C-alpha positions, 0 to 999 in steps of 0.5 A: 449569783447568776452570770459568769464566774469571776476570775477570783471564782476560777482561781478558787475553783482551781485551788479546790481542784488541786487540793482534791487532787492532792487528797486523792494522791495521798489517800491511804498514806500518812501525808496531809497537805500540811505535812507535804508543805513541810516536805516541799520546804525541805526538798527546796531548801535542804535540812532546816531547823524547826524554827526556820521551817515554822517561819517559812511555813508561817505556822507556830513552832508547836505546829511544826513540832507536831508535823515533824513528829508525825513525819519522823514516825512515818519515816519521811524525816530525821532529826539530828543535832545542829552542827553549829548550834547545840540548842537547835535540831536539824530536820532532814529528808530521809533517802526514801522521802528525797526519792518521793520528792524527786518523783513529785517534782517530775509529776509537778512539772508534767502537770504544769505542762499538761495544764499549760496546753489549755492556753494557746501557745501565743498566750502562755507568756502573758498568762504566766506573767499574769499568774505571777502578778496575781500571786505577788499581789495576793502575797502583798495583801496577805502580808498587809493583813498579817501586819494589821493583825499583829498591830491590832494584837499589840495595841490591845495590850498584854493579853495572851492571844491564841 
């Protein structure tokens, strides 16, 4: 379609560029975007059960098991018995992974600063408020869509859904 890209087109372009940057950053390593998301969760929240990670990442427990298996095999996380729940296992960053995540947090802050230089100083506060508002609206739309899918599954009866 001819004409100027819409704001959504620009957001999608930025998402794609960030994804490509991540792929480039981790090329040749065992880290994928999904594995990095799990590491970010652990870096932000500390040791967690696999069930809690699945809920926060909005993926199945089976998916988290596969991610944790791969991260454990690569030396990024360890599993240990939960001190208060003998049925649960805690997933924890290794010291090396903790150092990597601290480095990534610094890189993240630096990239944020570099990207914000593209916005005039007097416009930055409004830009950040706008981005926050768009992210919150997108979260609400995603939650509504998820709730609609759940309701549709429940209404369809006892069939097993993948």
